[in-house]
Structure formats: structure tokens, C-alpha cells
C-alpha positions in Angstrom: -2.1 2.0 -64.9 1.6 0.9 -64.9 2.1 2.3 -68.5 2.0 5.9 -67.0 4.5 5.0 -64.3 6.5 2.6 -66.5 7.0 0.1 -63.7 9.5 -2.5 -64.7 8.4 -6.1 -64.4 11.3 -7.5 -62.4 14.6 -6.5 -60.7 17.0 -7.5 -58.1 15.1 -5.1 -55.7 11.4 -4.2 -55.8 12.1 -1.3 -53.5 15.2 0.7 -52.5 15.0 3.3 -49.7 17.5 5.9 -48.6 17.2 7.4 -45.1 18.3 7.6 -41.5 17.8 4.7 -39.1 16.7 5.8 -35.6 15.6 4.1 -32.4 12.5 5.3 -30.6 12.2 5.1 -26.8 8.6 4.6 -25.8 7.5 4.7 -22.2 3.9 3.9 -23.2 1.2 6.1 -21.8 3.6 7.5 -19.1 5.1 10.9 -20.0 8.9 11.0 -20.2 9.2 13.3 -17.1 7.7 10.5 -15.0 9.0 7.4 -16.9 10.9 4.6 -15.2 11.2 2.3 -18.2 10.6 2.2 -22.0 10.4 0.0 -25.0 12.8 0.4 -27.9 11.4 0.6 -31.5 13.6 0.8 -34.6 12.3 3.3 -37.1 13.0 5.9 -39.8 10.5 7.1 -42.3 12.2 5.5 -45.3 13.1 2.3 -43.4 9.5 1.9 -42.2 8.2 1.7 -45.8 10.9 -0.8 -46.8 10.2 -2.9 -43.6 6.5 -2.9 -44.2 6.9 -3.9 -47.9 9.2 -6.8 -47.0 7.4 -8.1 -43.9 3.8 -7.7 -44.8 3.8 -7.6 -48.6 6.6 -10.0 -49.3 8.7 -7.7 -51.5 12.5 -7.6 -51.9 13.6 -4.3 -50.3 16.8 -2.6 -49.2 17.7 0.4 -47.0 20.8 2.6 -47.7 21.8 4.2 -44.5 24.5 5.1 -42.0 25.5 2.4 -39.4 27.5 3.1 -36.3 29.5 0.2 -35.0 28.5 0.1 -31.3 25.7 -1.7 -29.3 22.9 0.7 -30.4 23.9 0.1 -34.0 23.9 -3.6 -33.4 20.4 -3.4 -32.0 19.2 -1.5 -35.0 20.9 -3.8 -37.5 19.3 -6.8 -35.9 15.8 -5.3 -36.3 16.5 -4.4 -40.0 17.5 -8.1 -40.6 14.4 -9.3 -38.7 12.1 -7.3 -40.9 13.7 -8.9 -44.0 15.3 -5.7 -45.3 18.6 -5.9 -47.1 21.2 -3.5 -45.5 23.4 -1.2 -47.6 25.4 0.6 -44.9 28.2 3.2 -44.8 29.9 2.2 -41.5 31.1 4.7 -38.8 33.3 4.0 -35.8 31.9 5.2 -32.4 34.5 7.0 -30.2 33.0 5.5 -27.0 31.9 8.9 -25.7 30.4 11.5 -28.0 29.6 9.6 -31.1 28.9 9.6 -34.0 25.5 8.3 -32.9 22.4 6.6 -34.2 19.6 9.2 -33.5 17.1 8.8 -30.7 13.4 9.7 -30.8 11.6 10.1 -27.6 7.8 9.6 -27.9 5.2 8.8 -25.3 1.8 7.5 -26.5 -0.5 10.0 -24.8 -4.0 9.0 -23.8 -7.5 10.4 -24.2 -7.3 14.2 -24.1 -3.5 14.1 -23.7 -1.7 14.0 -27.1 1.6 12.1 -27.7 4.7 14.2 -27.2 7.6 13.6 -29.6 11.1 15.1 -29.3 14.6 14.1 -30.7 18.2 13.8 -29.9 19.9 13.9 -33.3 23.2 15.4 -32.0 26.2 14.1 -33.9 24.0 11.8 -35.9 25.9 9.5 -38.3 23.2 9.7 -41.0 23.7 13.5 -41.2 27.3 12.9 -42.3 26.2 10.9 -45.4 27.1 12.7 -48.7 27.0 12.2 -52.4 29.5 9.5 -53.5 28.9 7.4 -50.3 26.9 4.7 -52.2 27.5 3.2 -55.6 24.0 3.8 -57.0 25.1 2.8 -60.5 26.1 -0.7 -59.4 23.1 -1.0 -57.1 20.7 0.1 -59.9 22.5 -2.0 -62.6 21.0 -5.2 -61.0 17.5 -3.7 -61.4 15.6 -1.6 -59.0 11.9 -1.2 -59.6 11.1 1.6 -57.1 13.4 4.1 -55.2 12.2 6.2 -52.3 13.4 8.8 -49.8 11.9 11.6 -47.7 12.0 15.1 -46.4 13.2 14.4 -42.9 16.4 12.8 -44.2 16.8 15.6 -46.8 16.6 18.2 -44.0 19.3 16.6 -41.7 22.4 18.4 -43.1 23.8 20.3 -46.1 25.0 16.9 -47.6 21.9 14.7 -47.2 19.6 16.4 -49.8 22.3 16.3 -52.5 22.7 12.6 -51.7 18.9 12.1 -52.2 19.0 14.0 -55.5 22.0 11.9 -56.6 20.0 8.6 -55.9 16.8 9.8 -57.5 18.6 10.9 -60.7 20.6 7.6 -61.0 17.6 5.4 -60.1 15.4 7.3 -62.6 17.9 6.9 -65.4 18.2 3.2 -64.6 14.4 2.8 -65.1 13.1 2.9 -61.5 9.9 4.6 -60.4 10.9 7.3 -57.8 8.9 8.5 -54.8 9.5 11.2 -52.2 7.6 11.6 -48.9 7.7 15.4 -48.3 7.2 14.9 -44.5 7.8 18.6 -43.9 9.3 19.2 -40.4 9.5 22.9 -39.5 12.0 22.3 -36.6 14.5 20.5 -38.9 14.3 23.0 -41.7 14.7 25.9 -39.3 18.1 24.4 -38.4 18.9 23.7 -42.1 18.3 27.2 -43.4 14.6 28.0 -43.1 11.6 28.0 -45.4 13.1 29.3 -48.6 16.1 27.0 -48.4 13.7 24.0 -47.9 11.8 24.8 -51.1 15.0 25.3 -53.1 16.5 22.1 -51.7 13.4 19.9 -52.2 13.1 21.2 -55.9 16.5 19.7 -56.7 15.1 16.3 -55.6 11.6 16.5 -57.0 12.7 17.2 -60.5 13.4 13.4 -60.7 10.4 12.2 -58.7 7.3 10.4 -60.1 5.3 10.0 -56.9 4.9 12.5 -54.2 3.4 11.7 -50.8 2.3 14.6 -48.6 -0.7 16.6 -47.3 -1.6 20.1 -48.3 0.8 21.6 -45.7 3.6 19.5 -47.0 2.8 20.6 -50.6 2.6 24.3 -49.6 5.8 24.4 -47.4 7.9 21.7 -49.1 7.2 22.8 -52.7 6.5 26.5 -52.1 3.1 26.2 -53.7 0.4 28.6 -52.4 -2.7 27.1 -50.8 -6.0 27.6 -52.6 -8.9 29.7 -51.4 -10.9 26.6 -50.5 -12.1 26.1 -47.0 -12.0 22.5 -45.8 -15.2 21.5 -44.0 -13.1 19.1 -41.9 -9.7 17.4 -41.9 -11.4 14.6 -43.9 -12.5 16.9 -46.7 -10.1 16.3 -49.7 -11.2 19.5 -51.5 -8.1 21.6 -50.4 -5.7 18.8 -51.3 -7.3 18.3 -54.8 -7.4 22.1 -55.3 -3.6 22.2 -54.9 -2.9 19.5 -57.4 -3.2 21.8 -60.4 -0.5 24.1 -58.9 1.7 21.1 -58.1 1.5 19.7 -61.7 2.1 23.2 -63.2 5.3 23.5 -61.2 6.3 19.8 -61.6 4.6 18.5 -64.8 6.5 15.1 -64.7 4.8 14.1 -61.3 2.3 11.3 -62.0 0.9 10.5 -58.5 0.3 12.7 -55.4 -1.3 11.0 -52.4 -1.8 11.5 -48.7 -3.7 10.3 -45.6 -6.5 12.3 -44.1 -6.9 12.2 -40.3 -9.4 13.9 -37.9 -8.1 13.5 -34.3 -11.0 13.3 -31.9 -8.8 12.1 -29.0 -5.4 10.5 -28.8 -7.1 7.1 -29.1 -9.9 7.9 -31.5 -9.2 9.0 -35.1 -11.3 9.2 -38.2 -9.0 8.0 -41.1 -9.2 8.3 -44.8 -6.8 8.8 -47.8 -6.8 10.5 -51.2 -4.7 10.2 -54.3 -4.4 12.0 -57.6 -3.2 9.4 -60.1 -2.4 10.5 -63.7 -5.1 13.1 -63.9 -7.8 11.3 -61.9 -8.8 11.6 -58.3 -9.6 8.8 -55.8 -10.9 8.9 -52.2 -10.7 6.0 -49.8 -13.5 5.3 -47.3 -13.5 6.8 -43.8 -12.7 4.4 -40.9 -13.1 5.1 -37.2 -9.8 4.0 -35.6 -9.2 3.0 -32.0 -5.5 4.0 -31.9 -2.9 2.1 -29.9 0.2 3.9 -31.3 -0.2 6.4 -34.1 3.5 6.6 -35.1 4.1 5.0 -38.5 0.6 5.2 -39.9 1.6 7.4 -42.8 4.5 5.1 -43.7 2.1 2.2 -43.5 -0.1 4.0 -46.0 2.8 4.6 -48.3 3.8 1.0 -48.2 0.4 -0.3 -49.2 -0.1 2.2 -51.9 3.4 1.5 -53.4 2.7 -2.3 -53.2 -0.6 -1.8 -55.1 1.1 0.3 -57.8 4.0 -2.1 -58.1 1.7 -5.1 -58.5 -0.5 -3.5 -61.1 -3.7 -3.1 -59.0 -6.3 -0.6 -60.2 -5.6 2.9 -58.8 -8.6 2.8 -56.4 -7.5 -0.6 -55.1 -3.9 0.6 -54.6 -5.2 3.5 -52.6 -7.4 1.2 -50.5 -4.5 -1.1 -49.8 -2.5 1.9 -48.5 -5.5 3.1 -46.4 -6.1 -0.3 -44.9 -2.5 -1.0 -44.1 -2.0 2.4 -42.5 -5.2 1.9 -40.4 -3.9 -1.5 -39.2 -0.5 0.0 -38.3 -2.1 2.2 -35.7 -3.3 -0.9 -33.9 0.3 -2.1 -33.3 2.9 -0.8 -30.8 6.0 0.4 -32.7 6.6 2.0 -36.0 6.6 -1.0 -38.4 4.0 -3.5 -39.5 2.7 -6.6 -37.7 -0.1 -7.1 -40.2 -0.5 -9.9 -42.8 -1.4 -9.3 -46.4 -4.6 -11.2 -45.9 -5.6 -8.8 -43.1 -4.8 -5.8 -45.3 -6.8 -7.2 -48.2 -9.8 -8.0 -45.9 -9.9 -4.5 -44.5 -9.4 -2.9 -47.9 -12.4 -4.8 -49.2 -14.4 -3.5 -46.2 -13.8 -6.2 -43.6 -14.9 -5.9 -40.0 -13.3 -6.3 -36.6 -15.3 -9.5 -35.9 -13.2 -12.1 -34.3 -11.5 -14.5 -36.7 -11.7 -18.1 -35.5 
């Protein structure tokens, strides 16, 4: 398996992520318009993967990001340390009034027939000011980085963030790291950043140095500008549409070795059917389907990415790497917040087909 991806055996870091750190305000099942209090979760698509890999899977991980020197920044930095992730920050001073800020995500949990509602305040976000040259990738990579990762939300933040991702991917790849990119296509963000065509053109500059793509068929269509096939999915759990697109993905990006995604059928806010699929060096793999009782759905996809990456980094068979991702993502929906509270033993037990019987 690892011959295709050329995973180096060791390094100063198992995993290096580049992305924005955010804090999520969560009033639980109360919608924001009626909320009187909320929990604060620290998040960020790229950070979540790094945190999951460090805390659950015991890997050496780092996050390169913007950090604002004010109390919200302190709160976020404390949580990064608590999850065991090494910080690589560009620091910004806060002016005491208008920023720059650490972005805020507002997200209630919904319940039953009422879906979760998510909205953002990314005004004057420090991470959007990050640009090529802000991090010394050559020095970071010279010590040995086994895997480098970023995502589409960060790439869409400003005119300078995507070139920064492209810069990291190129340097990391040249230094022998496996590179991955979570397409995470967000229409709202790309609308602000130049629209659909601009998104495809921008993402292409990054993907030319990427080995592993994470994204569903909509991400692949909109992020890579690849037309969808004439295949009708029987359900959201049917992988045929995803697999039918792989030929077109590989035609456009022949260097890509892995494409993977989660499959989710939402029956109600708290009841999901959950599976995952991967195309790994020419072969297709499908995880089992689990019925999930969802506590908090945010972060499930990042949980999947972390388990899959861990499996690939440690030389598991492709189907076992996929199952580790599927199992960890499923467990993540049972925890409040965006990052893991699972143990590796729990992930392995579920990946092998474990049950929810009480463990005494």
C-alpha cells in the first residue's frame, strides 16, 4: 500500500496542517434566536484532523495558523495545547475594538425534524490575512514531515490563502511528504471569493501537488470542475455516483492516488445512516453502513479523514484504513464539540464491527 503513496517511515512530524482556527458557539438544542447561554468549542477543518490524530491516534501533529493576541486567541491556543497539537503561529495584535479577529461559528444542534443551523462571523479574520512567505516551510519540512494537509474552506478565505496552501503543498511534496486536501466546497465562501470558475481555477493550483483528495461528488464537481456522470444514485448511501466520477478525476489529475468521502443519509437530525467509500490506487472500497444516534454532527467528516490518514500512515490494508476512518467519524458524532474524545481501542473495536453493549 505505502509504496504507491511513498510514505516516509519517520519524521519530526507525522502530520502538518495549514488552516484557520475558529471558535464555535453552541447553544445546544436551543436555536440562537432564543439562546441565553452557549458552550465554546475550538475548531477548524484542518485543526480538527490534527487534533484527532494527536489525541486519539497518538501521532505527532502541528497546525500552522494565524493567532490573535487577545483573550479569544488565548482560549483557542489553550485548547490547541490541550489536544497535543504543536502550534506554528503567525501572531497578530488586536486593536481592542475591531480586530483582527479569530473567526466565530454559530451553530445550534437542532433536534428531530429541526436541522442544525450554522452561520459565521468571519469579518476581519486574521487567518484571511495569511499569505505566501508567512511560514518557513523549507525549515519545517527539513526536519521531516510525513503528511501535509489543508482544505477548501481555508483556501476560499481570501486572495492570499489559496497561494499559501499551494506554496505549502509544493514544498512539502518536494520534501517527501504525502499531501492531502479536503475539498470541503462552500458555495457561500467562494461566492465572496470570485464565484464558481474562480474556485475551480484556484483549487487546480493546489491539487497539482496533492496525492489524496477528500470530498463527495458535489465537492468533486464544483471544486474540480468535473461534470457529474449520468448515474442516478438510489440513495445517499449508494457509492455508484462517486465511483463513476473517479475516472474523470484521474483523467484531469493523474497524479492523485486516493479519493475518499463519507456517505450520509439523514433521516432526522439525530438519526443518520453512515458509510464511507474510497478509491485507492485503482481499487474501490466501501465501508459498512451504521445507524447513528447523533449527538452533534459537526466534525464527523474530519473524524473520518483522521482515521483514514492514520490507517494509511501506519501501513494498514486499504480496507482497514477506510474502516478506521468510518469508525472514528461515527464515534465523533456521539461527542459534543468538533474534535475527538474517542480512544484508539474504541475506534478499533467499532472498525472490527463492535457493538454498543456496555463495557464493564
